[in-house]
N, CA, C and O atoms as a Maestro MAE file, in Angstrom:
{
 s_m_m2io_version
 :::
 2.0.0
}

f_m_ct {
 s_m_title
 :::
 protein
 m_atom[292] {
  # First column is atom index #
  i_m_mmod_type
  r_m_x_coord
  r_m_y_coord
  r_m_z_coord
  i_m_residue_number
  s_m_chain_name
  s_m_pdb_residue_name
  s_m_pdb_atom_name
  i_m_atomic_number
  :::
  1 25 0.915 -1.347 0.036 1 A "GLU " " N  " 7
  2 3 0.019 0.070 -0.043 1 A "GLU " " CA " 6
  3 2 0.873 1.164 0.077 1 A "GLU " " C  " 6
  4 15 0.352 2.221 -0.278 1 A "GLU " " O  " 8
  5 25 1.955 1.233 0.445 2 A "LEU " " N  " 7
  6 3 2.965 2.298 0.750 2 A "LEU " " CA " 6
  7 2 3.276 2.573 -0.630 2 A "LEU " " C  " 6
  8 15 3.327 3.763 -0.942 2 A "LEU " " O  " 8
  9 25 3.511 1.634 -1.592 3 A "ASP " " N  " 7
  10 3 4.361 1.600 -2.816 3 A "ASP " " CA " 6
  11 2 3.181 2.581 -3.635 3 A "ASP " " C  " 6
  12 15 3.501 3.519 -4.366 3 A "ASP " " O  " 8
  13 25 1.990 2.232 -3.401 4 A "VAL " " N  " 7
  14 3 0.805 2.932 -4.370 4 A "VAL " " CA " 6
  15 2 0.738 4.462 -3.819 4 A "VAL " " C  " 6
  16 15 0.633 5.403 -4.605 4 A "VAL " " O  " 8
  17 25 0.796 4.611 -2.637 5 A "GLN " " N  " 7
  18 3 0.794 6.147 -2.079 5 A "GLN " " CA " 6
  19 2 1.880 6.900 -2.657 5 A "GLN " " C  " 6
  20 15 1.676 7.983 -3.205 5 A "GLN " " O  " 8
  21 25 3.073 6.357 -2.556 6 A "VAL " " N  " 7
  22 3 4.323 6.965 -3.124 6 A "VAL " " CA " 6
  23 2 3.969 7.198 -4.705 6 A "VAL " " C  " 6
  24 15 3.831 8.362 -5.080 6 A "VAL " " O  " 8
  25 25 3.830 6.210 -5.572 7 A "MET " " N  " 7
  26 3 3.382 6.368 -6.697 7 A "MET " " CA " 6
  27 2 2.297 7.448 -7.025 7 A "MET " " C  " 6
  28 15 2.508 8.380 -7.801 7 A "MET " " O  " 8
  29 25 1.125 7.241 -6.370 8 A "GLU " " N  " 7
  30 3 0.229 8.332 -6.495 8 A "GLU " " CA " 6
  31 2 0.495 9.975 -6.247 8 A "GLU " " C  " 6
  32 15 0.119 10.919 -6.942 8 A "GLU " " O  " 8
  33 25 1.232 9.971 -5.080 9 A "THR " " N  " 7
  34 3 1.666 11.317 -4.960 9 A "THR " " CA " 6
  35 2 2.675 11.772 -5.712 9 A "THR " " C  " 6
  36 15 2.605 12.976 -5.961 9 A "THR " " O  " 8
  37 25 3.644 11.158 -6.180 10 A "ARG " " N  " 7
  38 3 4.481 11.555 -7.328 10 A "ARG " " CA " 6
  39 2 3.932 11.842 -8.564 10 A "ARG " " C  " 6
  40 15 4.339 12.692 -9.355 10 A "ARG " " O  " 8
  41 25 2.881 11.012 -8.711 11 A "LYS " " N  " 7
  42 3 2.239 11.201 -10.159 11 A "LYS " " CA " 6
  43 2 1.141 12.429 -10.155 11 A "LYS " " C  " 6
  44 15 0.712 12.929 -11.195 11 A "LYS " " O  " 8
  45 25 0.726 12.868 -8.743 12 A "ARG " " N  " 7
  46 3 0.074 14.216 -8.953 12 A "ARG " " CA " 6
  47 2 1.027 15.522 -8.556 12 A "ARG " " C  " 6
  48 15 0.801 16.692 -8.864 12 A "ARG " " O  " 8
  49 25 1.920 15.116 -7.948 13 A "VAL " " N  " 7
  50 3 2.945 16.532 -7.616 13 A "VAL " " CA " 6
  51 2 4.025 16.629 -9.039 13 A "VAL " " C  " 6
  52 15 4.278 17.726 -9.537 13 A "VAL " " O  " 8
  53 25 4.582 15.386 -9.573 14 A "LEU " " N  " 7
  54 3 5.421 15.629 -10.281 14 A "LEU " " CA " 6
  55 2 5.029 15.440 -11.996 14 A "LEU " " C  " 6
  56 15 5.580 15.933 -12.980 14 A "LEU " " O  " 8
  57 25 4.008 14.643 -11.902 15 A "GLY " " N  " 7
  58 3 3.511 14.068 -13.453 15 A "GLY " " CA " 6
  59 2 3.814 12.724 -13.571 15 A "GLY " " C  " 6
  60 15 4.742 12.183 -12.970 15 A "GLY " " O  " 8
  61 25 2.927 12.081 -14.458 16 A "GLU " " N  " 7
  62 3 3.039 10.708 -14.534 16 A "GLU " " CA " 6
  63 2 4.426 10.263 -15.235 16 A "GLU " " C  " 6
  64 15 4.802 9.123 -14.962 16 A "GLU " " O  " 8
  65 25 5.263 11.064 -16.143 17 A "GLU " " N  " 7
  66 3 6.127 10.954 -17.001 17 A "GLU " " CA " 6
  67 2 7.392 11.167 -16.306 17 A "GLU " " C  " 6
  68 15 8.368 10.616 -16.813 17 A "GLU " " O  " 8
  69 25 7.587 11.913 -15.159 18 A "HIS " " N  " 7
  70 3 8.430 12.179 -14.387 18 A "HIS " " CA " 6
  71 2 9.458 10.826 -13.968 18 A "HIS " " C  " 6
  72 15 9.017 9.731 -13.620 18 A "HIS " " O  " 8
  73 25 10.718 11.128 -14.072 19 A "PRO " " N  " 7
  74 3 11.548 10.214 -13.968 19 A "PRO " " CA " 6
  75 2 11.254 9.459 -12.446 19 A "PRO " " C  " 6
  76 15 11.378 8.241 -12.322 19 A "PRO " " O  " 8
  77 25 10.964 10.100 -11.634 20 A "SER " " N  " 7
  78 3 10.849 9.671 -10.028 20 A "SER " " CA " 6
  79 2 9.638 8.733 -10.069 20 A "SER " " C  " 6
  80 15 9.705 7.582 -9.638 20 A "SER " " O  " 8
  81 25 8.482 9.285 -10.625 21 A "THR " " N  " 7
  82 3 7.255 8.818 -10.791 21 A "THR " " CA " 6
  83 2 7.392 7.370 -11.660 21 A "THR " " C  " 6
  84 15 6.679 6.387 -11.455 21 A "THR " " O  " 8
  85 25 8.261 7.438 -12.484 22 A "LEU " " N  " 7
  86 3 8.432 6.141 -13.200 22 A "LEU " " CA " 6
  87 2 9.013 5.117 -12.402 22 A "LEU " " C  " 6
  88 15 8.649 3.942 -12.414 22 A "LEU " " O  " 8
  89 25 10.040 5.653 -11.624 23 A "THR " " N  " 7
  90 3 10.694 4.641 -10.613 23 A "THR " " CA " 6
  91 2 9.867 3.985 -9.757 23 A "THR " " C  " 6
  92 15 9.985 2.771 -9.594 23 A "THR " " O  " 8
  93 25 8.835 4.794 -9.045 24 A "SER " " N  " 7
  94 3 7.741 4.218 -8.266 24 A "SER " " CA " 6
  95 2 6.979 3.238 -8.833 24 A "SER " " C  " 6
  96 15 6.845 2.127 -8.320 24 A "SER " " O  " 8
  97 25 6.368 3.643 -10.068 25 A "MET " " N  " 7
  98 3 5.757 2.779 -10.546 25 A "MET " " CA " 6
  99 2 6.379 1.144 -10.930 25 A "MET " " C  " 6
  100 15 5.789 0.080 -10.743 25 A "MET " " O  " 8
  101 25 7.770 1.360 -11.527 26 A "ASN " " N  " 7
  102 3 8.462 0.370 -11.624 26 A "ASN " " CA " 6
  103 2 8.584 -0.492 -10.113 26 A "ASN " " C  " 6
  104 15 8.595 -1.721 -10.060 26 A "ASN " " O  " 8
  105 25 8.653 0.224 -9.160 27 A "ASN " " N  " 7
  106 3 8.754 -0.531 -7.922 27 A "ASN " " CA " 6
  107 2 7.702 -1.071 -7.439 27 A "ASN " " C  " 6
  108 15 7.784 -2.054 -6.704 27 A "ASN " " O  " 8
  109 25 6.412 -0.453 -7.812 28 A "LEU " " N  " 7
  110 3 5.100 -0.937 -7.458 28 A "LEU " " CA " 6
  111 2 4.669 -2.318 -8.221 28 A "LEU " " C  " 6
  112 15 4.006 -3.264 -7.796 28 A "LEU " " O  " 8
  113 25 5.223 -2.124 -9.380 29 A "ALA " " N  " 7
  114 3 5.105 -3.288 -10.407 29 A "ALA " " CA " 6
  115 2 5.904 -4.605 -9.789 29 A "ALA " " C  " 6
  116 15 5.404 -5.729 -9.835 29 A "ALA " " O  " 8
  117 25 7.062 -4.365 -9.271 30 A "LEU " " N  " 7
  118 3 7.849 -5.419 -8.536 30 A "LEU " " CA " 6
  119 2 7.127 -5.978 -7.317 30 A "LEU " " C  " 6
  120 15 7.116 -7.187 -7.085 30 A "LEU " " O  " 8
  121 25 6.548 -5.112 -6.570 31 A "THR " " N  " 7
  122 3 5.735 -5.643 -5.474 31 A "THR " " CA " 6
  123 2 4.589 -6.187 -5.648 31 A "THR " " C  " 6
  124 15 4.235 -7.010 -4.803 31 A "THR " " O  " 8
  125 25 3.835 -5.932 -6.606 32 A "LEU " " N  " 7
  126 3 2.845 -6.474 -7.279 32 A "LEU " " CA " 6
  127 2 3.180 -7.796 -7.478 32 A "LEU " " C  " 6
  128 15 2.520 -8.628 -6.855 32 A "LEU " " O  " 8
  129 25 4.095 -8.187 -8.240 33 A "LYS " " N  " 7
  130 3 4.581 -9.523 -8.787 33 A "LYS " " CA " 6
  131 2 4.796 -10.196 -7.550 33 A "LYS " " C  " 6
  132 15 4.291 -11.300 -7.347 33 A "LYS " " O  " 8
  133 25 5.597 -9.544 -6.602 34 A "SER " " N  " 7
  134 3 5.999 -10.530 -5.419 34 A "SER " " CA " 6
  135 2 5.027 -11.168 -4.589 34 A "SER " " C  " 6
  136 15 5.229 -12.227 -3.994 34 A "SER " " O  " 8
  137 25 3.692 -10.336 -4.549 35 A "HIS " " N  " 7
  138 3 2.607 -10.548 -3.858 35 A "HIS " " CA " 6
  139 2 1.530 -11.299 -4.725 35 A "HIS " " C  " 6
  140 15 0.317 -11.301 -4.518 35 A "HIS " " O  " 8
  141 25 2.157 -11.888 -5.656 36 A "GLY " " N  " 7
  142 3 1.308 -12.874 -6.718 36 A "GLY " " CA " 6
  143 2 0.181 -12.061 -7.598 36 A "GLY " " C  " 6
  144 15 -0.716 -12.696 -8.153 36 A "GLY " " O  " 8
  145 25 0.254 -10.823 -7.690 37 A "SER " " N  " 7
  146 3 -0.732 -9.897 -8.543 37 A "SER " " CA " 6
  147 2 -0.139 -9.885 -10.036 37 A "SER " " C  " 6
  148 15 -0.082 -8.794 -10.602 37 A "SER " " O  " 8
  149 25 0.283 -10.979 -10.672 38 A "THR " " N  " 7
  150 3 1.374 -11.081 -11.837 38 A "THR " " CA " 6
  151 2 0.612 -10.195 -12.907 38 A "THR " " C  " 6
  152 15 1.222 -9.193 -13.280 38 A "THR " " O  " 8
  153 25 -0.570 -10.418 -13.421 39 A "GLN " " N  " 7
  154 3 -1.298 -9.699 -14.270 39 A "GLN " " CA " 6
  155 2 -1.135 -7.896 -14.142 39 A "GLN " " C  " 6
  156 15 -0.641 -7.072 -14.911 39 A "GLN " " O  " 8
  157 25 -1.842 -7.762 -12.718 40 A "LYS " " N  " 7
  158 3 -1.669 -6.253 -12.443 40 A "LYS " " CA " 6
  159 2 -0.108 -5.731 -12.828 40 A "LYS " " C  " 6
  160 15 0.063 -4.731 -13.525 40 A "LYS " " O  " 8
  161 25 0.854 -6.421 -12.362 41 A "ALA " " N  " 7
  162 3 2.341 -6.146 -12.350 41 A "ALA " " CA " 6
  163 2 2.578 -6.064 -13.775 41 A "ALA " " C  " 6
  164 15 2.944 -4.997 -14.268 41 A "ALA " " O  " 8
  165 25 2.390 -7.153 -14.516 42 A "ILE " " N  " 7
  166 3 2.776 -6.776 -15.972 42 A "ILE " " CA " 6
  167 2 2.046 -5.730 -16.685 42 A "ILE " " C  " 6
  168 15 2.671 -5.053 -17.501 42 A "ILE " " O  " 8
  169 25 0.981 -5.541 -16.512 43 A "SER " " N  " 7
  170 3 0.143 -4.128 -16.997 43 A "SER " " CA " 6
  171 2 0.801 -2.967 -16.880 43 A "SER " " C  " 6
  172 15 1.072 -2.146 -17.756 43 A "SER " " O  " 8
  173 25 1.139 -2.955 -15.242 44 A "LEU " " N  " 7
  174 3 1.596 -1.717 -14.913 44 A "LEU " " CA " 6
  175 2 3.133 -1.350 -15.430 44 A "LEU " " C  " 6
  176 15 3.545 -0.206 -15.619 44 A "LEU " " O  " 8
  177 25 3.818 -2.462 -15.598 45 A "LEU " " N  " 7
  178 3 5.096 -2.388 -15.996 45 A "LEU " " CA " 6
  179 2 5.430 -2.104 -17.297 45 A "LEU " " C  " 6
  180 15 6.448 -1.488 -17.613 45 A "LEU " " O  " 8
  181 25 4.263 -2.714 -18.388 46 A "LYS " " N  " 7
  182 3 4.092 -2.468 -19.729 46 A "LYS " " CA " 6
  183 2 3.795 -0.833 -19.888 46 A "LYS " " C  " 6
  184 15 4.384 -0.144 -20.721 46 A "LYS " " O  " 8
  185 25 2.954 -0.400 -19.111 47 A "HIS " " N  " 7
  186 3 2.715 1.033 -19.157 47 A "HIS " " CA " 6
  187 2 4.001 1.649 -18.678 47 A "HIS " " C  " 6
  188 15 4.326 2.540 -19.463 47 A "HIS " " O  " 8
  189 25 4.743 1.533 -17.819 48 A "CYS " " N  " 7
  190 3 5.677 2.033 -17.202 48 A "CYS " " CA " 6
  191 2 7.003 2.128 -18.469 48 A "CYS " " C  " 6
  192 15 7.645 3.143 -18.736 48 A "CYS " " O  " 8
  193 25 7.142 0.898 -19.046 49 A "CYS " " N  " 7
  194 3 8.126 0.827 -20.253 49 A "CYS " " CA " 6
  195 2 7.831 1.830 -21.337 49 A "CYS " " C  " 6
  196 15 8.688 2.543 -21.859 49 A "CYS " " O  " 8
  197 25 6.559 1.827 -21.630 50 A "LYS " " N  " 7
  198 3 6.107 2.937 -22.634 50 A "LYS " " CA " 6
  199 2 6.375 4.539 -22.315 50 A "LYS " " C  " 6
  200 15 6.681 5.405 -23.135 50 A "LYS " " O  " 8
  201 25 6.194 4.670 -21.044 51 A "LEU " " N  " 7
  202 3 6.560 5.965 -20.590 51 A "LEU " " CA " 6
  203 2 7.817 6.221 -20.628 51 A "LEU " " C  " 6
  204 15 8.317 7.217 -21.152 51 A "LEU " " O  " 8
  205 25 8.581 5.056 -19.901 52 A "LEU " " N  " 7
  206 3 10.360 5.426 -20.092 52 A "LEU " " CA " 6
  207 2 10.620 5.712 -21.602 52 A "LEU " " C  " 6
  208 15 11.149 6.774 -21.930 52 A "LEU " " O  " 8
  209 25 10.271 4.816 -22.491 53 A "ILE " " N  " 7
  210 3 10.951 4.804 -23.882 53 A "ILE " " CA " 6
  211 2 10.493 6.274 -24.354 53 A "ILE " " C  " 6
  212 15 11.252 6.910 -25.085 53 A "ILE " " O  " 8
  213 25 9.340 6.787 -23.971 54 A "ALA " " N  " 7
  214 3 8.798 8.256 -24.375 54 A "ALA " " CA " 6
  215 2 9.683 9.341 -23.824 54 A "ALA " " C  " 6
  216 15 10.188 10.274 -24.448 54 A "ALA " " O  " 8
  217 25 9.780 9.062 -22.582 55 A "THR " " N  " 7
  218 3 10.485 10.232 -21.670 55 A "THR " " CA " 6
  219 2 12.005 10.301 -21.638 55 A "THR " " C  " 6
  220 15 12.644 11.350 -21.710 55 A "THR " " O  " 8
  221 25 12.601 8.892 -21.507 56 A "LEU " " N  " 7
  222 3 14.009 8.977 -21.433 56 A "LEU " " CA " 6
  223 2 14.824 8.167 -22.720 56 A "LEU " " C  " 6
  224 15 16.044 8.047 -22.825 56 A "LEU " " O  " 8
  225 25 13.905 7.714 -23.548 57 A "GLY " " N  " 7
  226 3 14.429 7.019 -24.757 57 A "GLY " " CA " 6
  227 2 14.667 5.310 -24.201 57 A "GLY " " C  " 6
  228 15 14.742 4.842 -23.065 57 A "GLY " " O  " 8
  229 25 14.736 4.704 -25.497 58 A "PRO " " N  " 7
  230 3 14.867 3.141 -25.496 58 A "PRO " " CA " 6
  231 2 16.302 2.606 -24.909 58 A "PRO " " C  " 6
  232 15 16.471 1.468 -24.471 58 A "PRO " " O  " 8
  233 25 17.192 3.511 -24.971 59 A "GLN " " N  " 7
  234 3 18.759 3.291 -24.453 59 A "GLN " " CA " 6
  235 2 19.066 3.415 -23.106 59 A "GLN " " C  " 6
  236 15 20.075 2.933 -22.591 59 A "GLN " " O  " 8
  237 25 18.106 4.133 -22.454 60 A "HIS " " N  " 7
  238 3 18.357 4.575 -21.026 60 A "HIS " " CA " 6
  239 2 18.547 3.520 -20.293 60 A "HIS " " C  " 6
  240 15 17.948 2.481 -20.573 60 A "HIS " " O  " 8
  241 25 19.372 3.585 -19.274 61 A "PRO " " N  " 7
  242 3 19.528 2.440 -18.593 61 A "PRO " " CA " 6
  243 2 18.186 2.016 -17.574 61 A "PRO " " C  " 6
  244 15 17.992 0.857 -17.206 61 A "PRO " " O  " 8
  245 25 17.455 2.981 -17.261 62 A "ASP " " N  " 7
  246 3 16.236 2.570 -16.573 62 A "ASP " " CA " 6
  247 2 15.150 1.943 -17.452 62 A "ASP " " C  " 6
  248 15 14.336 1.114 -17.046 62 A "ASP " " O  " 8
  249 25 15.221 2.417 -18.676 63 A "THR " " N  " 7
  250 3 14.097 1.846 -19.631 63 A "THR " " CA " 6
  251 2 14.645 0.346 -20.080 63 A "THR " " C  " 6
  252 15 13.845 -0.572 -20.264 63 A "THR " " O  " 8
  253 25 16.012 0.182 -20.234 64 A "ILE " " N  " 7
  254 3 16.730 -1.080 -20.449 64 A "ILE " " CA " 6
  255 2 16.128 -2.154 -19.301 64 A "ILE " " C  " 6
  256 15 15.471 -3.170 -19.528 64 A "ILE " " O  " 8
  257 25 16.526 -1.653 -18.079 65 A "SER " " N  " 7
  258 3 16.265 -2.524 -16.942 65 A "SER " " CA " 6
  259 2 14.663 -2.806 -16.802 65 A "SER " " C  " 6
  260 15 14.278 -3.924 -16.460 65 A "SER " " O  " 8
  261 25 13.985 -2.028 -17.006 66 A "SER " " N  " 7
  262 3 12.275 -2.315 -16.922 66 A "SER " " CA " 6
  263 2 12.171 -3.256 -18.071 66 A "SER " " C  " 6
  264 15 11.721 -4.377 -17.833 66 A "SER " " O  " 8
  265 25 12.481 -2.991 -19.126 67 A "ARG " " N  " 7
  266 3 12.079 -3.984 -20.268 67 A "ARG " " CA " 6
  267 2 12.593 -5.398 -20.162 67 A "ARG " " C  " 6
  268 15 11.970 -6.417 -20.462 67 A "ARG " " O  " 8
  269 25 13.957 -5.300 -19.639 68 A "ARG " " N  " 7
  270 3 14.535 -6.662 -19.205 68 A "ARG " " CA " 6
  271 2 13.494 -7.543 -18.189 68 A "ARG " " C  " 6
  272 15 13.056 -8.675 -18.395 68 A "ARG " " O  " 8
  273 25 13.251 -6.680 -17.062 69 A "THR " " N  " 7
  274 3 12.499 -7.135 -16.167 69 A "THR " " CA " 6
  275 2 11.224 -7.755 -16.759 69 A "THR " " C  " 6
  276 15 10.823 -8.810 -16.267 69 A "THR " " O  " 8
  277 25 10.529 -7.165 -17.815 70 A "LEU " " N  " 7
  278 3 9.185 -7.276 -18.290 70 A "LEU " " CA " 6
  279 2 9.412 -8.619 -18.972 70 A "LEU " " C  " 6
  280 15 8.646 -9.537 -18.681 70 A "LEU " " O  " 8
  281 25 10.499 -8.846 -19.949 71 A "SER " " N  " 7
  282 3 10.847 -9.935 -20.787 71 A "SER " " CA " 6
  283 2 10.888 -11.014 -19.842 71 A "SER " " C  " 6
  284 15 10.491 -12.069 -20.337 71 A "SER " " O  " 8
  285 25 11.313 -11.107 -18.393 72 A "THR " " N  " 7
  286 3 11.411 -12.426 -17.828 72 A "THR " " CA " 6
  287 2 10.130 -12.937 -17.021 72 A "THR " " C  " 6
  288 15 10.135 -13.971 -16.353 72 A "THR " " O  " 8
  289 25 8.945 -12.018 -17.176 73 A "TRP " " N  " 7
  290 3 7.713 -12.126 -16.602 73 A "TRP " " CA " 6
  291 2 7.139 -13.015 -17.713 73 A "TRP " " C  " 6
  292 15 5.974 -13.409 -17.649 73 A "TRP " " O  " 8
  :::
 }
 m_bond[291] {
  # First column is bond index #
  i_m_from
  i_m_to
  i_m_order
  :::
  1 1 2 1
  2 2 3 1
  3 3 4 2
  4 3 5 1
  5 5 6 1
  6 6 7 1
  7 7 8 2
  8 7 9 1
  9 9 10 1
  10 10 11 1
  11 11 12 2
  12 11 13 1
  13 13 14 1
  14 14 15 1
  15 15 16 2
  16 15 17 1
  17 17 18 1
  18 18 19 1
  19 19 20 2
  20 19 21 1
  21 21 22 1
  22 22 23 1
  23 23 24 2
  24 23 25 1
  25 25 26 1
  26 26 27 1
  27 27 28 2
  28 27 29 1
  29 29 30 1
  30 30 31 1
  31 31 32 2
  32 31 33 1
  33 33 34 1
  34 34 35 1
  35 35 36 2
  36 35 37 1
  37 37 38 1
  38 38 39 1
  39 39 40 2
  40 39 41 1
  41 41 42 1
  42 42 43 1
  43 43 44 2
  44 43 45 1
  45 45 46 1
  46 46 47 1
  47 47 48 2
  48 47 49 1
  49 49 50 1
  50 50 51 1
  51 51 52 2
  52 51 53 1
  53 53 54 1
  54 54 55 1
  55 55 56 2
  56 55 57 1
  57 57 58 1
  58 58 59 1
  59 59 60 2
  60 59 61 1
  61 61 62 1
  62 62 63 1
  63 63 64 2
  64 63 65 1
  65 65 66 1
  66 66 67 1
  67 67 68 2
  68 67 69 1
  69 69 70 1
  70 70 71 1
  71 71 72 2
  72 71 73 1
  73 73 74 1
  74 74 75 1
  75 75 76 2
  76 75 77 1
  77 77 78 1
  78 78 79 1
  79 79 80 2
  80 79 81 1
  81 81 82 1
  82 82 83 1
  83 83 84 2
  84 83 85 1
  85 85 86 1
  86 86 87 1
  87 87 88 2
  88 87 89 1
  89 89 90 1
  90 90 91 1
  91 91 92 2
  92 91 93 1
  93 93 94 1
  94 94 95 1
  95 95 96 2
  96 95 97 1
  97 97 98 1
  98 98 99 1
  99 99 100 2
  100 99 101 1
  101 101 102 1
  102 102 103 1
  103 103 104 2
  104 103 105 1
  105 105 106 1
  106 106 107 1
  107 107 108 2
  108 107 109 1
  109 109 110 1
  110 110 111 1
  111 111 112 2
  112 111 113 1
  113 113 114 1
  114 114 115 1
  115 115 116 2
  116 115 117 1
  117 117 118 1
  118 118 119 1
  119 119 120 2
  120 119 121 1
  121 121 122 1
  122 122 123 1
  123 123 124 2
  124 123 125 1
  125 125 126 1
  126 126 127 1
  127 127 128 2
  128 127 129 1
  129 129 130 1
  130 130 131 1
  131 131 132 2
  132 131 133 1
  133 133 134 1
  134 134 135 1
  135 135 136 2
  136 135 137 1
  137 137 138 1
  138 138 139 1
  139 139 140 2
  140 139 141 1
  141 141 142 1
  142 142 143 1
  143 143 144 2
  144 143 145 1
  145 145 146 1
  146 146 147 1
  147 147 148 2
  148 147 149 1
  149 149 150 1
  150 150 151 1
  151 151 152 2
  152 151 153 1
  153 153 154 1
  154 154 155 1
  155 155 156 2
  156 155 157 1
  157 157 158 1
  158 158 159 1
  159 159 160 2
  160 159 161 1
  161 161 162 1
  162 162 163 1
  163 163 164 2
  164 163 165 1
  165 165 166 1
  166 166 167 1
  167 167 168 2
  168 167 169 1
  169 169 170 1
  170 170 171 1
  171 171 172 2
  172 171 173 1
  173 173 174 1
  174 174 175 1
  175 175 176 2
  176 175 177 1
  177 177 178 1
  178 178 179 1
  179 179 180 2
  180 179 181 1
  181 181 182 1
  182 182 183 1
  183 183 184 2
  184 183 185 1
  185 185 186 1
  186 186 187 1
  187 187 188 2
  188 187 189 1
  189 189 190 1
  190 190 191 1
  191 191 192 2
  192 191 193 1
  193 193 194 1
  194 194 195 1
  195 195 196 2
  196 195 197 1
  197 197 198 1
  198 198 199 1
  199 199 200 2
  200 199 201 1
  201 201 202 1
  202 202 203 1
  203 203 204 2
  204 203 205 1
  205 205 206 1
  206 206 207 1
  207 207 208 2
  208 207 209 1
  209 209 210 1
  210 210 211 1
  211 211 212 2
  212 211 213 1
  213 213 214 1
  214 214 215 1
  215 215 216 2
  216 215 217 1
  217 217 218 1
  218 218 219 1
  219 219 220 2
  220 219 221 1
  221 221 222 1
  222 222 223 1
  223 223 224 2
  224 223 225 1
  225 225 226 1
  226 226 227 1
  227 227 228 2
  228 227 229 1
  229 229 230 1
  230 230 231 1
  231 231 232 2
  232 231 233 1
  233 233 234 1
  234 234 235 1
  235 235 236 2
  236 235 237 1
  237 237 238 1
  238 238 239 1
  239 239 240 2
  240 239 241 1
  241 241 242 1
  242 242 243 1
  243 243 244 2
  244 243 245 1
  245 245 246 1
  246 246 247 1
  247 247 248 2
  248 247 249 1
  249 249 250 1
  250 250 251 1
  251 251 252 2
  252 251 253 1
  253 253 254 1
  254 254 255 1
  255 255 256 2
  256 255 257 1
  257 257 258 1
  258 258 259 1
  259 259 260 2
  260 259 261 1
  261 261 262 1
  262 262 263 1
  263 263 264 2
  264 263 265 1
  265 265 266 1
  266 266 267 1
  267 267 268 2
  268 267 269 1
  269 269 270 1
  270 270 271 1
  271 271 272 2
  272 271 273 1
  273 273 274 1
  274 274 275 1
  275 275 276 2
  276 275 277 1
  277 277 278 1
  278 278 279 1
  279 279 280 2
  280 279 281 1
  281 281 282 1
  282 282 283 1
  283 283 284 2
  284 283 285 1
  285 285 286 1
  286 286 287 1
  287 287 288 2
  288 287 289 1
  289 289 290 1
  290 290 291 1
  291 291 292 2
  :::
 }
}
């Protein structure tokens, strides 16, 4: 629940495409996956990857890391 609050606060204050918001989104996806909510995690991480590509570019380390994680799920 804390991960959700952090992401929502960052989204509201910084915007959905801010790198800090995207980090929180990635963290929430990891938490969801670890708690067995795999489909929610995949959906969130796919959305996060799209935003990372649009915001930071496909070669940014954060984008690559998130895409690599998604490919293993």
